[in-house]
N, C-alpha and C positions, 0 to 999 in steps of 0.2 A: 504494500500499500504506500502511495506517495503522500508526503506531507505537503500541503498546499498553503499553509499558514506561516509565511516567513517570519511574521512578528512573534510567533511563539518560539522561534529558534534563536533569536538575537536579543541583546539588550543595548539600547542606545543611551549614551550619557553625554550631556553638554560638558565640554572641557574648557573652551575659551569663549566667553561672551563677545559679541562684535566689538572690535577695537580698531582705532586708527593704526595703520601700519606705519612704523617709525623708522624702519631701516635697522632695527635691532630686534633681538629675539623676544617674543612674548611667550611666557610659560603658562600652559594650561593648568587646570586644577588636577589634583591627584584622583585617579580612579582605581578602585579596588577590583582587580581582574580575577580574583580567586574563583576557580572553577571553569574559567574560559581559556581556550588554547589558541585563539586567533582573534585578530581585530583589524579594523580598517579605520584609519583616521580620515575624517571627511572635513575638508577645509574650503568652504565657500568664500569667494573674494570678489571685490569690485573696485574699480578705479574711476577717478574723475580728474579734471584739471589739466588736460593736455599731456597725458602720459605718453612718452615715446618709447618705453620699454621697461626693463627691470625683471625682477624675479620674485616669485613666491616660493619659499622653501619651508618644508615641514618634515619633522622627524619625531620619533618616539624616544622617550627616556624611561628608565625604570629605577625602582628603589625598594629596599626592604620595608620602609616605613612611609606613611603618608607625608610626613614633614621631614623626611630624611634627605640625604644627598642623592641626587639623581645623576645617572650617567646615560650616555647615548645607548640606544638598543635598536637593532635592525638597520635598515637602509633608508636614508633620507631621500626625499623626493623634491625636485626643483622644477617649477613650471615657469616658462617664459611669459611675461606680460606683453601682450601685443600693443602696438601703438594705437591710439584712438581715444576719443573723449570719454567713453563709458564702457571700457572693457570689463568683462566679468567671466567667472568660471568656477570650476570646483577641482581641487587637487585631491587625490586619494593616496593614502599611505598604507598599503597592506603590510601586516606583520604576523609572523608565527610567534606565539607567546609560549610555546612549550618550554623554553629555557629562561623565560623572563622572571624577574622578581615579582612580588605580589602587587605592587603599585606601579601604575604607568601614567604618563601624561604626554600631551602633545606639546611641541615647541614649534612656533610658527614665526617666520621672519618674512615680512613684506618689504620689498625695497624697490619702489617704482622710481623711474627717472624721467627727466624732462620738465620744462615749464615750472608750474607749481603743482607737482603731482600729489595726489592723495589716494590712499587705498584703505579699504576696510576689509578686515579678515575676521573669521570666527572659526571655531573648531568643535567637532563632536567625535566621539569614539563609539564605534559600533562593535560590540563584542559578540563573538560567535564560537562555535566548537565547544559548547558547554558540556561538562560531565553530566549534568542533568538539565532539563529545560528550565529557563529562567522564569521567575514568578512575575 
């Protein structure tokens, strides 16, 4: 029998509320990934103000404790920002959590260039591969 209810197989958690991209890293909040073996970081972004290029970079970090010291985990993703007055998109960061520590977070760096560029980024973590179905 095939499961047709994706929502019962995953848990989505907000990690970074919408924030202006500053050209420096923005740390998302800690997420307890206990019982989950995979995740996708979802990073919606948009620009304004005569952007001529730049990048949106995102990666995962992990730690033994929610307020502990975080280190990079998995492979970072970088997306080129296209030139234009109102570019937008979504970057995805897939990660295998089988060797990760208990707490994870997204780290997002938006660095638009040109004119008076502005960008907005946000982040969510979608957890999957649970030992048991999420509540």
